[in-house]
N, C-alpha and C positions, 0 to 999 in steps of 0.2 A: 192629807198633806197641806199645810197652810201655804197658800199662795202658789202652789205648784200642782199642775194637773198632769197625771201620768201620761207619757207619750206613747204613741203607737208607731209601729214600723211594719211595712209590707215588703215582700221580696222583690217587687218590681224594681227595675234598674233606675227608673226616673227618680231624681231627687225630689220631685214634686210630691211623690208618694210618702216622703218622710213628714211625719207630724211632729214638729219640735215641741219640747215641753213648754208649756205656757209659763212665762216669767212675769211675776207681778210688777207692774210699773208704778213706782212711787211718785211722790210730788216734790221731791227735793229740788230746789233751785238755788244756785249760788250766784253771788254778785262779784264779778271780776272787773274791777276798774270801770264800773258802770254798765257792764254787759251781763245780762242775765243768762246763765247757762244751766240747762236742765241736767239732772243726774238721777234718772229714774231708777237705776239699779244700785243705788248706794247701799241698800240693805245687804247686797252680796259681799260687802266688805267685812261683814261680821262672820268670821270663820267658825265661831262657836255656836251659832244659832241653829235650831232644828230646821228652820225654813231653808237655810243655806245647804244644810246637809241633805235635805230632801231634793233640792234642786240638783245637787251634784249627782245623787243617785239616779235621778230621771235622765239627766244628760248622758251619763255613762251607759244607761240602759239602751238609749237610742244608738249611741256610737258603737257599742260592742255588738248590738244586733246587726248593724250595717257591716261591721268587719267580719262577723261570724259567717256571713253569706258569701264571702270571697273564698272560693274553693282552693285557690293556690296559696293561701296564707300559710298553711302548715308547711308547705314545700319551702317557702321563703325562710321560715324559722329554722328548718332543718339545714338549709344551705348556709345560713348565717352561723349556726353552731359549728358546722364543718370547718369553715374558714377561720373562725375565731378560736378554735380549739388547738392552740399551740402554746408552749411555755413562754411566758413573758417575764423578763428580768429588769430590775433597775441596775444602774451602775453601782458597783460596790464602793463603800466609803470606810477607810480604816479608822479605827479607834482603839488604841492600845494594841493588844496582841491579835485583835480580830478584824476581819472585814465583814461589814454588815451589808445586807442587800435584801430586796424583796423579790418574791417569785410567785407567779400565778401559774398553776399547772396547765391551764387552758380555759376551763369553764368554771373555775372556782369563783364564788361570788365576790370574795375579797382576796387581795394578794397577801401572802404570808411573809413574815420577817424571819430571815435566817442569818447565821454568822458562820464564819469558818476561819481557821488559822492559816494565814497566807492566802494569796490569790487562788491557789489551786488545792486548798485543803478540803476536808469532808464537811459538807454543810450540816449545821446543827439548828434545829427548830428553836426559835426564840419566842415568837408570838403568832398565834393563828386567830385573826379577827373573825373568821368564819364561825368560831365557837362562842362568840359574844351575843348572838341573837339567833332565835330559832329560824327566822326567815332570811338571815344573811344580810340584813339592812343596817347593821351597825358598822360604821366606816371608821377605819383608822386614819386620823387626820394629822397626827403628830407622832413621830418617834425620834426624840431629841436626846442624844447621848451626852452625858457629862464628860468633861475634858479627860478625866482619869479612866473613863469607861466603866465606872462602877454602877451607875444608875442610868435610867432612861425615863424621860417624861413620855407617857403614853396618852395621847389625846384621841378621843372618840367622839363621833356625832351619831345620833340615833335617827334613823329614817330619813337621812339626807338633810337634816336641819343644819343651819350655820352655827347653832349653839354647840359648844364643845364641853366635854367633861375631861379633866386631866387627872391622871393617876401617876404613880411612880413604880417602876419595876426595878428590883434588885437583880443586876446582871450576873452576880455570883451564883445566886440560887435559881434565877429565871422565874421568880415568884413576884406577884404584885404585892406591894406594901399597902397598908391601910389608908394612905393619903387619898383624899377625894376633893377635887376643886371643881366648883360648878359655875355656870353663867359666864363662861369664857367665850369671847368672840373677837375677831380681828386681832389675833395674838400670835406671837411666837412663844417659844420656851427658851429663855436665855440663861444658861447656867453660869453661876458664879459661886465657887466654893461648895458649901454644903446645901445649896438650894438654887432656885431659879426665879427669874422674873417672868411675869405674864400679865396680860391685860384682860379686864373683865368689865361687865356692866353690873349695876345693882339688879337684884331679882326683879323681873318685869312685873308690872301690875296689869291685870287683864290677860289678854291672849299672848302667850310667850312667842307665838309665831307671827303675830301682826303688830304688836305694840311698838311704838317708836323707841329706839334705843338711844339713851342719852347718858352723859356723865361717865365716859370711858376712864377707867382707873388702872393704874399700874401697881401691882403688888409684888412682894418677895415672899416666896414660900420656902421654908426650911424643911428638908426631907424629914419625914417621921412625925410631923406635927399636924394638928387639925387646921382646917382653913380659917376658922375664926381667930386663929393666932397669927395669920399672915400679916406682914408689915406693909402698910400703905406707903408707897413710894412717891406717887404723883397723882393728883387729880386737879381739875379746874372747873368747879361747878358753875362759875360765871360764864363759861363757854361750853355748854353741855353737848354741842354737836361737833366737838373735835375728836379726832383719833389720837391716842397716846400709846405709842408702842416702844418697847424696850429691846435692846440688843446688847450683847457684850462682845468685846474683841476676842480673838482666838486665844490669847493668853489670859483671858478673864480679868485683865488689869483694869479695864475701863467699862463702865456702864454708859450706854449711849441712849438718849431719849429723843424720839422723833415726834413732832407735833404737826398735825395737818388740820385744815379747816375748810374742806371742800364744800361744806354746807353754806359757807358765805362766798362761794365762787372762787376761792383761792386754789390754784392748781399745784402749788408747791408745798414746802414744809419748813419748819424751823428745826434746829438741831442743837442739843445740849449734851454735856458729858460730865462725868465725875469719876474719881477713883472710888474704890469700895469703901475706903476709910473716910472719905470726905463727906461732909454734911450737905453741902449745897452743890447744885449743878452750875457749870460754867457754860457760857454760850459759844457755839461755833457760828450759828446763824440765829439771831435772837428773835426775828420777826418772820411771820408766815407771809410769803408772797407768792409769786408765780414760778419760782425756780425750785427744783428738787435737789436734795442733798442726801447722799447715803454713804455711810462709812464702810469702806471695803476692809480695812484693817488698820492697826496702828504700826508705826515704825518708831525708831528711837526717840524722835523729838516731835512727833505729831501724828495726824491721821492722814491716810490716803482716802480721798472722797470722790465719788462719782457724782457729777453735777451737770446740769444744763444751763447754768448761769452764764449768760452771754455766749452760749454755745448750744443752739437748738438741737444739734446732733449728738451732744454729750461729750464729755471729756473727763480726765482724771486730774484732780488737783491735790496738792499737799497743804494741809493746814498745820501751822507750827504752833505748838503750845506756848512757847516763851513770849511771842509778840503778836500772836493771832494773825500772822501774815500768811498769804497764799502764794503758791507758785505752781506752774503747770508741770505735770508729770507726763501725761499722755495728752497731746493737744487734740482739738476737734478735727475730725476728718470729714470729707464730703459725704460719707455714708454714716447713717445713725449707729451709735454705740448701743448694742443690745444688752450686754452684760459684762461685768468684770469680776473675776474670781482670783483666788490665790491658791497655790499648791506648791509645795517645796519652797524654793526661794524665788518663785516667779509670779508674774501677773499674767493672766490670760484674758484677753479682750476679744469678744465676739462682736462683729459688725454685720449689719445686713446690707448687702448690695443688691438692689432690685429684688429684695425679699429673700435672698439666699444668704446663708451664713458664711462668713470668712473669719477664721480664728487666728489670732496673732499672739506671740509670746514676747514679753518684756521682762527686764529685770526690775527690781523694786525702785529703781531711780527713773524708770521710764525708757531705758535704752532698748530699742527694738532688737529682737533676736530671731525674727523670722516668722513665717506663716506656717500653720499646721495644715498639711495637705488633707483635704476632705474628699470623700468619694465622688461628689458631684453637686448638682443643684438641689440643696436640701437644707436641713436644720441641724445644728450642733448645739449641744447643751452639756454642762458639767464642768470639767477642768478644775474641780475644787478638792482640796486635801489639806493635810497637816503640813506644818512648816518643815518637818523632818522627812516627809515623803520623797521618795526617789522617782515616783511615777504618779500620774493622776489618770482618772478614767473619764471618758465622755461618751455620749450617745449621739449617733447620727441617724437621721431618718429623712424620708421623702415620701411622696405620694405612692410610688411604686418601689420603695426601699424600706422594708420592715425595720423597726428600731434595732440597731446593731451597736454593741458596746466595744469601744476601742480603749486601749491602754497607751498613754503617751509617756515615753521614757524621757525624763527631763534632761539627762546628761547627753543623750544622742540626738534629741530633738526628733525622734522618729515615733510613728504610731504603729501598733500591731493590733490585729483583730483579737479581741478577748472572748467575745461571745456572739455568735451569729444565730438568729432565731431559725428554727426548723418549721417552716410553714408548708401548708398543703397545696401550694400552687407555685408556679414559676414566675418570680417578679419580672423576668425578662419578657414576659408575654404582654406587658403593659407599657404604655407610653405617656409621658407628661410633656406638654408644650407650655411654654410661657409666651403669652401674647400681650400686646399693649394696644389699648383702644382709646379713642377720644371720648370724653364725657361731654355733657351738654355745653359747657363753657370752653371746651377745647383741651382741658387738662388730660394729660396722658396717664392712664390708669393701667396697672398690671393685672393680669389674670392667669391662673394656671388651669389647664384643661387636661384631664386624665381620662384615658380610655384604653380598651384592649386593642393591640396592634391589628391592623387590617381594617379598621373602621372606615366606612365610606361616608363622606360628608354629603348626604343626600337630603338633609333637612327633615329627617324622619326618626332621629335617634332620641330615645328617652333621656332627658337631661335634668340634672339637679344643679341649680346655681345657688351657691352658698355665700353668705356675706355677713359682716359684722359692722365695721366702720364706726368705732368709737373708743373712748376712754384710753387712748394712746396704746392700744393693743394691736399688735401685728398678727395677722393670720399667716403664719409661716407654713412651708410645706411640711406635711406630716402624714404618717401612714395610719390607715384605719381599716382593719380586716373586714369590717362589715360592708365596706364599699366594694370589695372584690367581687362578692356575689352579684352586686348590681352591675358592675362592669362586664361580667361574664354574660349578662342578659342583653348585651349591646348598649349598655348605658354609658353616659358621659357624666363625669363629675367636674364642675367648674367652680373654682374659688376665686372670687374677685377681691382685690386688695384696695378697698375703698378709702377715701379720705375719712378722717376722724381717728384712724389708727396711727401706729408709729412707724409704718413701713418706710417713710422718708423723713423721719424725725419730727420734732415739735411743730414745724411749719405745716406738715401734712395733717397732724392732729388738729391744729387750730382751724384748718380749712373745713373741718367737719363738726365744729362745736357751736353751741348756742345759736346765734343768729344765722350761722352758716350751715345749719344741719341739713338743709335741703340739698346741699352738694352731695351728701352721702346717698340720698335717694336717687338723685340724678345719675350718680356713678353706677348704681345698681341697675337702674333702668337701661343705661347705655350698655352695660355688660350683657343684659338679655337681648337687646337689639343687635349687638355684635354676634352673638351666638346664632341668632336667627339669620342675620344677613350673610354670615359665612357658611350657612347651611349645615352647621353642626346639628341643629334641631329646628323646631317650628313652635309657634305659640301653642299648638295642640299637644306638644310633647315636652313642654318645659314646666318644671316645678321650681319655685323659689323657697329657700330654706334658710332659717337663721334662729339663733337662740338668745334670750336675754335682750341686750341691746339689738342683737340681730333679729329677735322676734318683733321688736318695735319696727325695725327696718322693713320686714316683710309685711307687717300690718299697714304701715304707711304707704308702701308701694302698691299694695293690693287696692287701697282706696284710690290712689292716683292713676294707676294704669291696669285696671282689672282685666282688660282685653288682651294684655301682652303675654299672658301665660295661662296654663290650664289648672295648675295646682299651687296652693299656698300652704306652707307648713311653718307657721310661727310657733316657736317653743318658748315657754316661760317668759313672754315678752312684757316690756314696759309699755302698756297700752293706754293708760290714762295719764297723759302728760301734765294734767293740771293738779293731780293729787299724789304723785309718786313720792313726794317728800314727806308724806304723812305717815309712812309705814317703815318699821324697822330702821334700816340704815339708808333709806331712800334719799334722805337729805344730803347724803354724801355725793349724790349724782348732780347736784346743782352746778358744780364747777364745769360739768360737761354739757348739761342741757340748758342751764338757766332755770328760772323759777317763775311760776305763774304769779308770784307776789310782785314781780317786776313788770310794769305795764308794757314795755317794749318787748321783753322776752315772752310775755303772755301771748301777744299777738302771733308770734312765730309758733309757739307751742300749740296753741289752739288751732292754728292753720294746718298742722300735720298730725295732731294727736289721733291715733287710730280709732279710739272709741268715739271721738267727736266728729269724725269725717266719713262715717259709713253712710252711703247714699240710700235714701228711702226709695223703695222699688227699684234698687240697683240690680244689675246683673253681675254676679261675682264668679270668679273661678271656684273650683272645689277647694274648700278650706277645712283643714283639720288642725285645730289648736291643741297643743299639748302642754300640760302643766302638772303640778303634783301638790298633794295636800300639805307637805312639810317644806315647801319652798318659802323660807322666811327671808330671802334676799329680794326677789321680785315676788311679792305675795300673790297667790293665785287669784285674788280678787281682780287683778288687772285682766287676766284671761277670762274670768267669769263675766265681767261686765262687757268685754269685747264680744264674746260669743253670744251673749244675750241680746246685745244691740244688733249684731249681724243677723241673727235669726229673726228678730222683730222687724227690722227695716228691709231685709232682702230675702227672707226665707220663702216668701210666696212668689217672688219675681225671678229668683235665680234658678237656673236649670241644674245647678250643681249642689252637692251636699255641703252643708255648713255645720261642722261638727266640732265638739270639744272632747278630748280624751284626758281624764283626770286620774292620775296614778295615786296610789296610796303608799305610805311609808317610803316616800321618795321626796327629793328636794329640788334644788336648782339644777341638778343633774341626776341621772339614774343612781340609785343608792347601792345597786349591786349588778353583777354581770347578767343575771337572769332578766332583770327588769330592762337593762339596756338592750338586750337582744329582742325581747318581746316588743318593746316600744319601736325598735327599728323595723321589725317585721311588719308591724301594723302600719307604719309610715310607708314602707315600700308597697304593701298590699293596697292601701288607699290610693297611692300615686298611680300604680299600674292599672287599677280598675278604672280610674278616671282618665287615663291615657287611652283606654280601650284596648289594653294589652293583657296578655297572660304571662305568668312566670313559668318558664319552661324547665 
């Protein structure tokens, strides 16, 4: 093996007995604004090299040897399967004579598409993605129905990659047609007449999973024709790092083009439109700035548009075609607007109040018609349908409330339960509290804490603290069956709603962006201190967990406060903050993080970048990094370099294991149910072993 020495593992519990694989240290040095920065593991960025493959094999050998020695690991997996094994449905959506929905019987690797005539008809199988690959890792990403219900765009990804391949299904015969569309990414499928619009990149040169993606193009595909005959609708080679996405209104009368340029730090988008017969696009918003605009639907003389222009919490405006004038339809509220949808003749707006959903009904002029009564403190989604529909469906969930589908009757304004999941436990046995704690600068931050009723706050409960804090994403209350097994072991799951997300609108987002990113880490640290101070747990029984931007969060806090917790679980994290923009669509994150190309932003990035701030001879908590070979969003090189640096700098001085688990045929998330459960079992096993506990 070039540059990698096979690792040894002994069964003694001391992490000092782990001999980590030797990782060759290169001599790469970069100059950032006059500062020399070493990058000794640059070679791990080459995902196609034999040396990198050998390194991955050696790391996995050490990690799986460690996990294989945990006797209760098989019991954990069995418990996870028991709780996860219940039917899971999506809310139905009507198209023509049929209602379409997805269903997973319980432990199927992929959910299956069905249809039925009427809400209570007999289900008919439409598409089973489990048959698309031998190992069940081909994922259905798109199932987009044409307006007349004759066809569906079927999008798939292989092994968890963000690359998609589109095909077309004839819904009269339920057979796939010969259409094949490749290199699709960051795209919808927007039907218009006998075809649909989609977005793609040119075929990448070099590694398809790591090469930078540039020159996003919009095409129109006519059903029944080869891809090389698709019509180019829009591209902008002069601005190769822009996203160009297309949508159509419900009546297919208008094509809407959205342009964004986050690679240049712009957080908003421009918006254009045209009728099918028109040659050129007309502007709604001609320049890309810091405000977002999204067409909800068209009305007689214009568009209804959701925007945050001069409204950080969001509002709905009407844009008039005749004179390009705007007027307010639904004004900004004190709470952030989460989503707006249409169904029947109504608008449905969901707001977040202290991170819990509140749903309201309006007519299409913006006249309020009341609030939809939701079961409690949780998350609602859906409320979309055809203009002719007399009812719409929505899903409601919370930490101790499995996803339940409701049907909202438009005429009566009442909801009725449509489908309640049958789970192998009693949701009433669990409790969720929402608390508010002060961060370092005094900011009031919300956090949800979930546990089994009867729990004693004695400072000795195994606890997972989960966070994200970025990209204007809100961590809303949601159910996860894999947590129930953990709660039944006396565990606590805490979810902190950090700055950088959208929990309190754009202002909350901006307080965790770019030069203010440290606020996010401070919020997470303060959450851990609160849980310890209130005796929910202790430093010896606390694990920090997060994925993607949340993996960065865990990596940064592990460097800053390694003594605060016992276990760190960073998943698919952005760990090299100086080079993230070099891979796939990483340039898109500049709007949130800033860029090392900017001297002022470089100082901040370099100051918290997980790879660059690992202490030599430092003492770290137990760390298990998780990533996957097909993650082409946050390329696994981030995690490779982080783990290599952690082992080299702290492997001899830390009393705890510093491991990396690298999955295969999986991407930014688990590519099937089996992998999800196996990964979760390994995480719980690693966590409990390092807490000094067993799984009963």
